[in-house]
GUKE-198214 format. One record per atom (N, C-alpha, C, CB): residue in one letter; x, y, z. Coordinates in steps of 0.02 Angstrom, whole numbers, padded with zeros to 5 digits, always signed. Glycine has a CB too. Layout:
% residues N
aXYZ...
//
This chain:
% residues 312
m+00041-00060+00000m+00000+00000+00000m+00043+00062+00000m-00047+00001+00060a+00095+00062+00043a+00139+00121+00046a+00174+00132-00019a+00190+00114+00102d+00196+00073-00049d+00231+00082-00114d+00184+00109-00166d+00260+00015-00138n+00121+00085-00164n+00074+00109-00215n+00058+00182-00205n+00010+00068-00214q+00052+00204-00141q+00037+00275-00129q+00096+00320-00143q+00013+00285-00057g+00157+00295-00133g+00216+00337-00143g+00236+00342-00216g+00275+00310-00103s+00214+00297-00256s+00232+00299-00327s+00193+00353-00363s+00221+00230-00361t+00225+00383-00414t+00194+00436-00454t+00172+00407-00520t+00242+00496-00465l+00114+00430-00543l+00088+00407-00607l+00113+00451-00663l+00010+00407-00605k+00143+00422-00713k+00168+00459-00771k+00112+00470-00821k+00227+00422-00804p+00106+00531-00847p+00052+00543-00895p+00064+00505-00959p+00045+00619-00911t+00012+00479-00986t+00017+00442-01048t+00029+00489-01106t-00046+00399-01060k+00071+00469-01153k+00088+00510-01211k+00032+00505-01262k+00156+00488-01241p+00006+00562-01285p-00050+00559-01333p-00025+00534-01401p-00083+00627-01341a-00073+00513-01441a-00057+00491-01509a-00030+00550-01549a-00119+00461-01543p+00012+00537-01599p+00042+00592-01638p-00010+00639-01668p+00086+00564-01694w-00067+00611-01691w-00117+00655-01722w-00155+00697-01671w-00166+00614-01763n-00146+00681-01606n-00177+00720-01553n-00127+00765-01516n-00211+00674-01504d-00063+00758-01533d-00011+00798-01500d-00009+00868-01532d+00059+00763-01506p-00021+00923-01494p-00020+00990-01523p+00047+01008-01555p-00038+01041-01470a+00103+00988-01526a+00169+01005-01553a+00179+00972-01621a+00225+00985-01505v+00160+00907-01625v+00169+00871-01688v+00123+00900-01742v+00154+00796-01679r+00061+00915-01723r+00014+00942-01772r+00036+01011-01797r-00055+00946-01741s+00063+01053-01752s+00086+01118-01775s+00143+01113-01824s+00107+01161-01715i+00190+01068-01810i+00246+01059-01857i+00221+01032-01924i+00299+01010-01827a+00173+00984-01921a+00147+00955-01983a+00111+01007-02024a+00100+00896-01967f+00070+01049-01992f+00034+01100-02029f+00081+01152-02059f-00017+01135-01984q+00133+01170-02022q+00181+01218-02049q+00218+01188-02109q+00231+01239-01994a+00236+01124-02104a+00270+01092-02160a+00225+01089-02221a+00293+01021-02141l+00161+01072-02211l+00114+01071-02267l+00105+01140-02298l+00046+01043-02244a+00103+01192-02255a+00096+01261-02282a+00157+01281-02322a+00086+01311-02224i+00217+01263-02299i+00278+01279-02336i+00279+01242-02403i+00341+01261-02296l+00260+01178-02403l+00258+01140-02466l+00208+01170-02514l+00242+01067-02452a+00150+01190-02489a+00099+01219-02532a+00122+01284-02563a+00034+01230-02493v+00152+01327-02522v+00177+01391-02548v+00234+01379-02599v+00202+01436-02491g+00280+01332-02582g+00334+01317-02628g+00308+01290-02694g+00381+01267-02597y+00259+01245-02692y+00230+01218-02753y+00195+01273-02794y+00181+01161-02737f+00162+01319-02759f+00128+01374-02793f+00177+01416-02834f+00091+01419-02742f+00232+01435-02802f+00282+01475-02838f+00318+01434-02892f+00333+01504-02788y+00327+01370-02880y+00357+01327-02931y+00314+01324-02994y+00369+01257-02903v+00249+01318-02985v+00204+01317-03043v+00206+01383-03080v+00132+01301-03020i+00206+01438-03043i+00210+01504-03076i+00276+01511-03115i+00204+01560-03025f+00331+01490-03084f+00397+01495-03117f+00399+01453-03181f+00452+01472-03069q+00375+01390-03177q+00375+01347-03236q+00329+01375-03290q+00354+01276-03217n+00272+01402-03269n+00226+01431-03318n+00257+01491-03353n+00160+01451-03283t+00294+01532-03314t+00328+01590-03344t+00381+01568-03393t+00359+01633-03289l+00421+01518-03375l+00473+01494-03421l+00442+01466-03485l+00516+01441-03387t+00387+01429-03478t+00354+01400-03537t+00328+01454-03584t+00297+01354-03516n+00295+01505-03556n+00269+01559-03597n+00325+01599-03630n+00225+01605-03555m+00380+01611-03594m+00437+01647-03623m+00469+01606-03679m+00489+01664-03570e+00473+01540-03670e+00502+01498-03722e+00459+01497-03784e+00512+01427-03696k+00393+01496-03776k+00348+01498-03834k+00354+01563-03873k+00277+01488-03811r+00369+01617-03839r+00375+01682-03872r+00447+01698-03893r+00350+01737-03826g+00492+01652-03884g+00561+01662-03905g+00601+01709-03861g+00562+01687-03974i+00581+01716-03798i+00616+01760-03751i+00665+01717-03712i+00566+01797-03703s+00729+01734-03717s+00781+01696-03683s+00786+01717-03610s+00848+01705-03719t+00810+01673-03569t+00820+01687-03497t+00894+01679-03480t+00777+01640-03454g+00910+01697-03419g+00978+01692-03395g+01015+01759-03401g+01015+01639-03434f+01081+01756-03392f+01123+01815-03393f+01167+01818-03455f+01166+01817-03331g+01149+01781-03506g+01188+01784-03567g+01185+01850-03603g+01165+01730-03614f+01132+01889-03590f+01125+01954-03623f+01179+02003-03601f+01057+01983-03609l+01211+01991-03544l+01262+02037-03520l+01321+02043-03568l+01286+02015-03452s+01332+01993-03609s+01387+01995-03657s+01366+02022-03725s+01416+01926-03666e+01302+02041-03733e+01279+02068-03796e+01286+02143-03798e+01206+02048-03808p+01295+02173-03856p+01302+02247-03861p+01237+02281-03842p+01322+02268-03932s+01244+02337-03806s+01185+02372-03782s+01150+02412-03838s+01204+02419-03725g+01188+02446-03879g+01159+02483-03935g+01133+02552-03917g+01104+02443-03963f+01147+02577-03857f+01126+02644-03839f+01182+02678-03800f+01059+02643-03798g+01180+02744-03799g+01232+02783-03767g+01211+02808-03699g+01252+02840-03810i+01260+02829-03660i+01250+02858-03594i+01287+02923-03591i+01274+02809-03537l+01254+02976-03567l+01283+03043-03569l+01347+03047-03528l+01233+03093-03544m+01347+03021-03468m+01404+03028-03423m+01428+02960-03400m+01387+03072-03363t+01492+02947-03409t+01521+02884-03388t+01588+02898-03355t+01530+02836-03448l+01604+02859-03304l+01668+02864-03271l+01720+02816-03300l+01660+02849-03197v+01698+02771-03343v+01742+02725-03379v+01725+02728-03453v+01735+02652-03352d+01768+02700-03494d+01757+02702-03566d+01693+02664-03584d+01817+02670-03604y+01652+02696-03625y+01588+02667-03644y+01567+02694-03712y+01533+02682-03591s+01537+02650-03752s+01509+02669-03817s+01448+02627-03830s+01562+02660-03874e+01414+02641-03886e+01354+02603-03902e+01369+02530-03917e+01319+02634-03962a+01431+02515-03933a+01451+02446-03946a+01468+02408-03882a+01510+02444-03993s+01468+02442-03825s+01484+02408-03762s+01428+02360-03743s+01495+02461-03707t+01445+02312-03701t+01397+02261-03681t+01351+02286-03626t+01434+02198-03658y+01299+02247-03614y+01254+02263-03558y+01290+02258-03491y+01192+02217-03559g+01338+02213-03486g+01378+02209-03425g+01416+02274-03412g+01426+02151-03429r+01443+02303-03465r+01477+02367-03459r+01428+02422-03440r+01513+02385-03524t+01368+02417-03468t+01316+02466-03451t+01298+02462-03377t+01253+02454-03493f+01293+02401-03351f+01279+02393-03279f+01335+02423-03237f+01271+02318-03263l+01398+02414-03258l+01454+02443-03221l+01452+02519-03223l+01520+02418-03251v+01435+02547-03280v+01430+02621-03285v+01376+02647-03239v+01416+02642-03359g+01318+02615-03239g+01264+02637-03195g+01282+02630-03122g+01202+02597-03209l+01318+02577-03105l+01338+02566-03035l+01387+02620-03013l+01370+02497-03026l+01436+02637-03055l+01485+02689-03038l+01452+02758-03033l+01541+02691-03090n+01405+02772-03078n+01369+02836-03073n+01328+02841-03009n+01323+02845-03134t+01298+02785-02989t+01261+02785-02926t+01306+02797-02867t+01224+02719-02918v+01365+02765-02867v+01413+02775-02813v+01436+02848-02811v+01474+02727-02821l+01447+02877-02870l+01469+02947-02873l+01416+02994-02843l+01484+02967-02945i+01353+02985-02864i+01300+03027-02838i+01292+03017-02762i+01234+03010-02874s+01297+02955-02740s+01289+02942-02668s+01345+02975-02628s+01288+02867-02655f+01406+02969-02652f+01464+02998-02617f+01458+03074-02613f+01529+02977-02651l+01446+03106-02670l+01441+03179-02670l+01380+03202-02631l+01437+03205-02742g+01324+03166-02637g+01263+03185-02601g+01272+03182-02526g+01207+03141-02622i+01308+03131-02502i+01320+03124-02430i+01361+03183-02405i+01356+03058-02414i+01412+03203-02442i+01455+03258-02421i+01416+03324-02419i+01516+03265-02467f+01383+03340-02475f+01347+03404-02479f+01288+03406-02430f+01322+03415-02550a+01250+03352-02426a+01192+03352-02381a+01213+03357-02308a+01151+03288-02391t+01268+03325-02290t+01292+03329-02221t+01313+03400-02204t+01350+03280-02209f+01351+03432-02249f+01374+03500-02236f+01315+03549-02232f+01423+03522-02292i+01269+03545-02281i+01212+03590-02281i+01166+03577-02221i+01173+03584-02346g+01152+03514-02208g+01108+03497-02153g+01135+03518-02086g+01095+03423-02152f+01200+03509-02074f+01229+03530-02011f+01226+03606-02004f+01303+03506-02006s+01240+03642-02058s+01239+03715-02055s+01168+03741-02041s+01265+03745-02120v+01118+03712-02075v+01049+03734-02066v+01024+03714-01996v+01003+03703-02120g+01043+03656-01973g+01022+03635-01906g+01048+03681-01852g+01045+03564-01892v+01110+03702-01857v+01138+03750-01809v+01106+03818-01818v+01215+03755-01816a+01091+03837-01881a+01061+03903-01893a+00992+03908-01862a+01057+03916-01969r+00956+03852-01858r+00889+03854-01827r+00892+03871-01753r+00854+03787-01837l+00949+03861-01722l+00957+03877-01651l+00993+03944-01641l+00996+03822-01616s+01003+03980-01695s+01040+04044-01690s+00997+04096-01655s+01060+04068-01760p+01028+04140-01614p+00990+04196-01583p+00970+04249-01634p+01031+04228-01529n+00998+04245-01693n+00979+04292-01746n+00910+04271-01772n+01032+04292-01804w+00860+04314-01762w+00791+04296-01779w+00784+04282-01854w+00743+04352-01759l+00813+04324-01896l+00806+04316-01969l+00838+04251-01992l+00837+04375-02005l+00899+04236-01968l+00934+04175-01988l+00895+04113-01965l+01005+04174-01958a+00870+04115-01904a+00832+04057-01879a+00768+04046-01918a+00815+04067-01805k+00733+04100-01938k+00671+04093-01976k+00685+04068-02047k+00633+04159-01978i+00739+04092-02077i+00756+04068-02144i+00771+03993-02143i+00818+04107-02172a+00808+03971-02092a+00823+03900-02085a+00759+03860-02073a+00872+03888-02028t+00713+03887-02034t+00649+03853-02021t+00608+03846-02085t+00608+03890-01968v+00604+03899-02124v+00567+03897-02187v+00599+03847-02235v+00565+03967-02220y+00665+03845-02237y+00700+03797-02280y+00681+03726-02261y+00777+03807-02274v+00685+03709-02197v+00670+03641-02175v+00598+03623-02188v+00687+03633-02101e+00552+03666-02166e+00481+03649-02172e+00457+03648-02244e+00439+03699-02132t+00492+03682-02289t+00472+03684-02359t+00500+03625-02398t+00493+03749-02391l+00565+03617-02395l+00597+03567-02438l+00582+03496-02418l+00671+03578-02438r+00574+03483-02354r+00562+03413-02336r+00490+03392-02350r+00578+03403-02262n+00445+03439-02368n+00377+03422-02384n+00362+03426-02459n+00330+03468-02347i+00413+03438-02499i+00406+03437-02571i+00435+03372-02598i+00441+03499-02604p+00399+03335-02638p+00426+03271-02664p+00493+03280-02699p+00376+03238-02711l+00536+03231-02691l+00603+03235-02719l+00601+03240-02795l+00645+03175-02698l+00556+03203-02827l+00552+03205-02900l+00533+03275-02925l+00501+03154-02926l+00489+03308-02889l+00469+03376-02907l+00528+03424-02900l+00410+03399-02865q+00569+03414-02850q+00628+03456-02841q+00678+03445-02897q+00660+03443-02773m+00684+03383-02920m+00728+03369-02978m+00704+03406-03040m+00731+03293-02992f+00639+03404-03052f+00611+03440-03109f+00623+03515-03102f+00536+03427-03115f+00618+03541-03042f+00629+03613-03032f+00700+03632-03050f+00613+03633-02959w+00749+03596-03024w+00818+03613-03037w+00835+03605-03111w+00864+03571-02995y+00807+03554-03143y+00826+03541-03213y+00791+03588-03261y+00809+03469-03231f+00725+03597-03254f+00687+03636-03303f+00684+03710-03286f+00617+03608-03310a+00680+03726-03221a+00671+03796-03202a+00737+03832-03191a+00630+03800-03140v+00790+03796-03173v+00853+03829-03157v+00905+03816-03211v+00880+03804-03090l+00922+03753-03224l+00976+03737-03270l+00956+03750-03343l+00997+03665-03262a+00893+03737-03361a+00872+03749-03430a+00870+03824-03447a+00804+03719-03442a+00866+03866-03395a+00864+03938-03407a+00934+03969-03413a+00827+03972-03351l+00987+03930-03405l+01054+03956-03412l+01069+03975-03484l+01106+03905-03387p+01117+04020-03495p+01132+04041-03564p+01164+03985-03605p+01178+04102-03563s+01167+03996-03670s+01197+03948-03716s+01273+03950-03708s+01177+03963-03789p+01309+03903-03737p+01382+03902-03729p+01416+03967-03751p+01411+03846-03768r+01392+04000-03802r+01425+04062-03825r+01415+04119-03774r+01397+04084-03893q+01363+04116-03734q+01351+04167-03682q+01362+04137-03612q+01280+04196-03689s+01410+04094-03606s+01421+04059-03543s+01440+04107-03487s+01475+04005-03551m+01422+04087-03427m+01444+04122-03368m+01513+04096-03350m+01394+04113-03308g+01563+04140-03353g+01632+04118-03343g+01664+04150-03283g+01672+04133-03403w+01710+04114-03253w+01751+04139-03198w+01824+04129-03219w+01735+04102-03130g+01854+04183-03244g+01921+04179-03270g+01921+04138-03334g+01967+04148-03219e+01974+04101-03344e+01980+04058-03403e+01976+03984-03385e+02046+04072-03439a+01949+03970-03326a+01949+03900-03303a+01880+03871-03292a+01988+03895-03239f+01832+03912-03272f+01766+03886-03254f+01712+03919-03297f+01751+03898-03178f+01667+03878-03324f+01614+03903-03367f+01550+03864-03351f+01632+03895-03442l+01494+03901-03350l+01429+03872-03335l+01380+03893-03389l+01404+03894-03265n+01346+03844-03419n+01295+03857-03469n+01243+03801-03467n+01325+03863-03540n+01196+03802-03514n+01142+03752-03513n+01164+03683-03534n+01086+03775-03557r+01228+03675-03550r+01254+03609-03567r+01298+03581-03512r+01294+03613-03631g+01307+03618-03458g+01344+03591-03402g+01393+03641-03373g+01381+03529-03422f+01431+03616-03325f+01482+03656-03291f+01551+03629-03311f+01473+03654-03213y+01593+03672-03338y+01658+03653-03364y+01713+03679-03316y+01669+03680-03435f+01762+03637-03303f+01818+03655-03261f+01880+03616-03284f+01802+03640-03185p+01940+03637-03262p+02001+03605-03287p+02005+03531-03268p+02063+03641-03259r+02035+03494-03313r+02045+03422-03302r+02118+03409-03288r+02020+03380-03363p+02134+03376-03233p+02205+03361-03218p+02233+03309-03267p+02213+03337-03146v+02294+03322-03289v+02328+03276-03334v+02388+03247-03297v+02351+03312-03401f+02388+03183-03285f+02441+03150-03246f+02494+03123-03294f+02412+03093-03202e+02555+03145-03284e+02611+03124-03326e+02658+03080-03284e+02648+03185-03355d+02715+03063-03315d+02763+03021-03280d+02788+03056-03217d+02822+03003-03326g+02788+03021-03162g+02810+03049-03099g+02752+03071-03054g+02855+03106-03111s+02692+03072-03081s+02635+03093-03040s+02620+03045-02983s+02573+03102-03083i+02643+02983-02991i+02630+02934-02938i+02666+02955-02873i+02654+02864-02960f+02723+02990-02880f+02758+03012-02820f+02718+03065-02782f+02827+03040-02839v+02682+03106-02819v+02639+03155-02786v+02583+03120-02749v+02610+03205-02838g+02554+03069-02779g+02502+03031-02745g+02528+02997-02681g+02473+02978-02791l+02589+02969-02686l+02619+02939-02626l+02632+02991-02572l+02684+02902-02644a+02651+03052-02594a+02663+03106-02546a+02599+03124-02509a+02692+03167-02582v+02543+03123-02545v+02479+03139-02513v+02462+03086-02460v+02422+03143-02565i+02474+03023-02477i+02461+02968-02429i+02506+02975-02368i+02471+02899-02463i+02570+02990-02380i+02617+02998-02324i+02596+03057-02281i+02689+03007-02350a+02573+03111-02313a+02551+03170-02274a+02492+03154-02230a+02534+03227-02322i+02444+03115-02256i+02386+03095-02215i+02408+03053-02156i+02335+03057-02258i+02453+03005-02168i+02478+02964-02113i+02514+03007-02061i+02526+02909-02139a+02554+03055-02085a+02590+03100-02038a+02541+03141-01996a+02637+03146-02077v+02485+03163-02026v+02436+03201-01988v+02405+03158-01934v+02381+03228-02035v+02388+03095-01950v+02358+03050-01901v+02408+03037-01843v+02337+02983-01934v+02470+03025-01860v+02521+03012-01809v+02530+03074-01765v+02589+02992-01841t+02532+03133-01796t+02539+03195-01758t+02481+03206-01710t+02546+03255-01805a+02420+03192-01734a+02361+03201-01691a+02364+03154-01631a+02297+03189-01732k+02384+03092-01642k+02388+03045-01586k+02443+03066-01537k+02402+02974-01611w+02499+03089-01564w+02553+03112-01519w+02532+03172-01478w+02616+03129-01561a+02496+03219-01510a+02473+03278-01474a+02423+03260-01420a+02442+03328-01523h+02381+03211-01433h+02332+03190-01383h+02366+03158-01323h+02281+03140-01414k+02415+03114-01335k+02451+03083-01280k+02491+03136-01241k+02498+03028-01306r+02519+03183-01277r+02559+03236-01243r+02514+03279-01198r+02594+03280-01296q+02454+03293-01222q+02409+03334-01181q+02386+03295-01119q+02349+03356-01222e+02374+03230-01127e+02354+03190-01069e+02410+03185-01017e+02333+03120-01091a+02472+03184-01042a+02529+03175-00996a+02550+03241-00963a+02588+03146-01033t+02550+03295-01001t+02576+03359-00976t+02523+03413-00968t+02630+03384-01021g+02466+03405-01001g+02414+03456-01000g+02426+03513-01049g+02409+03484-00931q+02480+03510-01087q+02496+03562-01136q+02464+03544-01203q+02572+03570-01144q+02432+03594-01233q+02399+03584-01298q+02448+03596-01355q+02339+03631-01305f+02434+03563-01410f+02475+03570-01470f+02429+03589-01528f+02515+03505-01486h+02447+03640-01566h+02404+03665-01620h+02409+03618-01680h+02424+03738-01640t+02371+03563-01676t+02374+03513-01729t+02341+03537-01793t+02341+03450-01706v+02294+03584-01789v+02259+03607-01849v+02308+03641-01897v+02203+03656-01831y+02347+03688-01871y+02394+03724-01915y+02449+03677-01940y+02425+03783-01877v+02473+03634-01896v+02525+03587-01917v+02498+03538-01969v+02552+03548-01856s+02436+03515-01960s+02407+03468-02008s+02398+03501-02076s+02339+03442-01983i+02375+03563-02077i+02367+03598-02141i+02435+03606-02175i+02334+03667-02130g+02486+03624-02135g+02553+03630-02164g+02579+03565-02192g+02600+03656-02112i+02567+03510-02158i+02590+03445-02182i+02552+03425-02246i+02581+03391-02128l+02486+03432-02245l+02445+03412-02303l+02462+03452-02365l+02372+03418-02287i+02480+03514-02357i+02496+03556-02415i+02571+03554-02431i+02474+03629-02402g+02612+03557-02379g+02684+03564-02390g+02716+03504-02423g+02718+03577-02325i+02704+03444-02395i+02738+03384-02422i+02719+03371-02495i+02720+03323-02379p+02655+03370-02514p+02640+03359-02585p+02667+03414-02631p+02565+03353-02595v+02666+03477-02608v+02692+03531-02650v+02767+03523-02662v+02678+03599-02618v+02804+03507-02610v+02876+03497-02617v+02891+03440-02665v+02910+03484-02549v+02856+03384-02656v+02866+03326-02700v+02846+03343-02772v+02827+03265-02675y+02793+03384-02779y+02769+03404-02846y+02823+03441-02884y+02706+03448-02839f+02858+03487-02851f+02910+03525-02885f+02973+03483-02895f+02927+03588-02846l+02989+03440-02846l+03048+03398-02853l+03039+03347-02910l+03063+03361-02787a+02977+03325-02921a+02964+03276-02975a+02958+03309-03043a+02901+03238-02961g+02968+03374-03047g+02965+03409-03112g+02895+03429-03133g+02993+03365-03164m+02851+03443-03085m+02782+03464-03098m+02747+03416-03148m+02781+03535-03126p+02738+03353-03127p+02710+03303-03174p+02635+03308-03184p+02727+03235-03150i+02601+03352-03149i+02528+03358-03155i+02512+03427-03184i+02493+03349-03085s+02477+03427-03240s+02456+03489-03273s+02381+03491-03279s+02490+03496-03343l+02355+03547-03303l+02283+03557-03310l+02265+03568-03383l+02259+03616-03267n+02212+03534-03404n+02185+03543-03471n+02121+03585-03466n+02171+03475-03506y+02122+03645-03495y+02067+03692-03488y+02017+03684-03545y+02093+03764-03486a+01954+03696-03529a+01901+03695-03579a+01903+03759-03620a+01831+03686-03546a+01891+03753-03685a+01893+03811-03730a+01835+03807-03778a+01960+03816-03768l+01806+03864-03794l+01749+03867-03840l+01774+03856-03911l+01712+03934-03834k+01750+03803-03943k+01767+03787-04011k+01703+03772-04049k+01817+03726-04015g+01684+03817-04093g+01621+03808-04129g+01562+03827-04086g+01614+03737-04153f+01517+03779-04077f+01456+03792-04038f+01458+03762-03968f+01397+03763-04074n+01516+03735-03948n+01520+03705-03881n+01591+03707-03857n+01493+03632-03882y+01600+03692-03793y+01667+03691-03763y+01699+03623-03773y+01663+03709-03688q+01763+03624-03785q+01802+03563-03793q+01857+03562-03741q+01831+03558-03865g+01875+03502-03718g+01927+03495-03668g+01901+03503-03598g+01982+03544-03681g+01946+03497-03549g+01926+03504-03480g+01880+03447-03458g+01893+03570-03469m+01845+03459-03405m+01795+03412-03379m+01728+03446-03376m+01816+03385-03309r+01676+03406-03384r+01608+03434-03386r+01562+03395-03339r+01580+03433-03457i+01524+03432-03300i+01470+03403-03260i+01405+03418-03297i+01469+03432-03186i+01371+03366-03320i+01312+03375-03360i+01254+03403-03318i+01291+03310-03393p+01207+03438-03348p+01151+03465-03309p+01110+03413-03272p+01105+03504-03354e+01104+03354-03301e+01066+03301-03268e+01098+03282-03201e+01061+03239-03313l+01164+03278-03201l+01198+03261-03138l+01190+03317-03087l+01272+03248-03152m+01196+03380-03109m+01189+03436-03063m+01119+03439-03034m+01206+03502-03098a+01068+03429-03076a+00999+03432-03051a+00987+03376-03000a+00949+03426-03109l+01011+03316-03015l+01002+03260-02969l+01040+03271-02904l+01025+03195-03002l+01101+03295-02910l+01142+03306-02850l+01113+03361-02806l+01214+03324-02870w+01092+03417-02835w+01065+03471-02796w+00999+03451-02763w+01054+03533-02840a+00957+03416-02800a+00892+03396-02772a+00902+03349-02713a+00849+03363-02825i+00944+03298-02721i+00956+03250-02667i+00989+03284-02607i+01000+03192-02692s+01037+03328-02620s+01074+03360-02566s+01029+03405-02525s+01133+03400-02593f+00992+03449-02558f+00950+03497-02521f+00891+03462-02487f+00924+03551-02569y+00864+03410-02520y+00808+03374-02490y+00830+03335-02428y+00777+03325-02541t+00885+03299-02433t+00910+03260-02376t+00936+03305-02321t+00965+03212-02398a+00964+03363-02340a+00990+03409-02289a+00935+03434-02243a+01024+03468-02323a+00874+03439-02267a+00818+03462-02224a+00806+03413-02167a+00754+03470-02265f+00813+03349-02180f+00804+03299-02127f+00865+03297-02081f+00792+03230-02158i+00925+03305-02110i+00985+03306-02069i+00984+03366-02022i+01048+03308-02113a+00958+03423-02046a+00955+03482-02004a+00911+03470-01942a+00927+03541-02044e+00855+03435-01950e+00813+03420-01893e+00847+03372-01845e+00747+03391-01917i+00886+03325-01872i+00922+03278-01828i+00975+03316-01787i+00956+03222-01870v+01010+03362-01820v+01061+03402-01785v+01028+03445-01731v+01100+03446-01834r+00973+03478-01749r+00939+03521-01700r+00912+03480-01641r+00881+03559-01734a+00883+03422-01656a+00858+03380-01602a+00914+03354-01558a+00818+03321-01630g+00971+03338-01588g+01027+03314-01548g+01054+03367-01501g+01083+03291-01593i+01057+03430-01525i+01080+03484-01481i+01030+03497-01425i+01093+03548-01522l+00966+03499-01443l+00915+03512-01392l+00907+03454-01343l+00849+03527-01425a+00932+03394-01362a+00926+03337-01317a+00974+03341-01258a+00939+03273-01356v+01023+03387-01262v+01069+03396-01205v+01029+03425-01147v+01129+03442-01225s+01028+03391-01092s+00987+03412-01035s+01014+03477-01005s+00986+03358-00980h+00968+03515-00973h+00988+03577-00941h+01038+03565-00885h+00927+03615-00915g+01034+03506-00855g+01082+03491-00801g+01154+03490-00827g+01065+03424-00769q+01163+03462-00887q+01230+03461-00915q+01254+03531-00934q+01232+03415-00976t+01209+03571-00962t+01229+03639-00980t+01244+03681-00917t+01174+03673-01021e+01205+03670-00864e+01219+03706-00802e+01285+03683-00771e+01161+03695-00752a+01299+03618-00776a+01363+03593-00750a+01421+03623-00790a+01365+03517-00753a+01413+03628-00857a+01465+03659-00898a+01474+03732-00879a+01448+03652-00972g+01418+03767-00865g+01424+03837-00845g+01458+03844-00778g+01355+03869-00842a+01447+03796-00732a+01479+03798-00667a+01555+03788-00673a+01450+03745-00622l+01577+03753-00726l+01648+03743-00737l+01680+03801-00774l+01659+03679-00776g+01639+03851-00792g+01667+03909-00826g+01658+03908-00901g+01739+03915-00810l+01627+03856-00928l+01615+03853-01000l+01555+03895-01018l+01605+03780-01023r+01557+03924-01076r+01503+03966-01100r+01479+03940-01168r+01525+04040-01105p+01414+03943-01181p+01388+03919-01246p+01413+03963-01302p+01311+03918-01247a+01419+03933-01361a+01441+03971-01420a+01390+04025-01435a+01452+03925-01481p+01412+04083-01458p+01365+04137-01472p+01317+04121-01529p+01402+04200-01488s+01333+04071-01570s+01290+04055-01627s+01234+04006-01609s+01330+04027-01683l+01232+03982-01546l+01183+03932-01526l+01136+03961-01473l+01217+03869-01500r+01075+03939-01475r+01026+03958-01424r+00992+03894-01402r+00975+04011-01451l+01007+03870-01342l+00977+03809-01316l+00914+03827-01279l+01027+03770-01270v+00857+03806-01308v+00793+03821-01278v+00757+03756-01265v+00751+03868-01323
//
């Protein structure tokens, strides 16, 4: 009796079709198979219809000639180039726009974000109007504005807006000198790399020196001197291997130099100014997120806010 009362009864295991865990796994597997079969049928049906219409599949088309031109390319390209080359050109152009857009949008957005906190009423209101206006206008509409309302209204090449003999702006683009690299220019490039490394090493040394002795070192002026001085000295020692090719008006258009096409300028300006409106709000919110306790503590240490900022 004691043994029977002290023993524990083990629950009986339900049948697989009554087990909730087994049934859930089975239903999920059936659902996955059904969805997979559905897409398989669609895929096979698509291939069959394309084969009946003589439409080829795969990536073999990448080796075929494209037959169309592209206005701006960073690599050699012609109408006889392949679709693979076309894809490379488009990828490089996208990277170029992204890189330039990030730089311009960050600079403009940071400036506008700080301007919104300025004690100058006019400057703060102009920055506010900029942010509230541009971020609520669709990006495509802004592209149309820059291309049709601004760039299309520029003068023709014969009446170009010029700055000296190097820079020209007209409805066909912006022209500026193109650098020509000759023998020995690689040494100038190496000098630039060495100068950047020297600036980084100097900055680290100055930081350690300040932590150890408390004395500051003017790394800004030294860095500017290094970045300019070393490449300039190497440039003259190498026999000035880098020259400039200037654009010149020949016939009805400019020849030589480098040209930024209007399409690129419209796209770059639209993306930069549109994105800068959002960056400006992020900068303003980040500054205002600093608690009053921290600003009061900074004031107690003798620090004073910059005259261009108003923390409210």
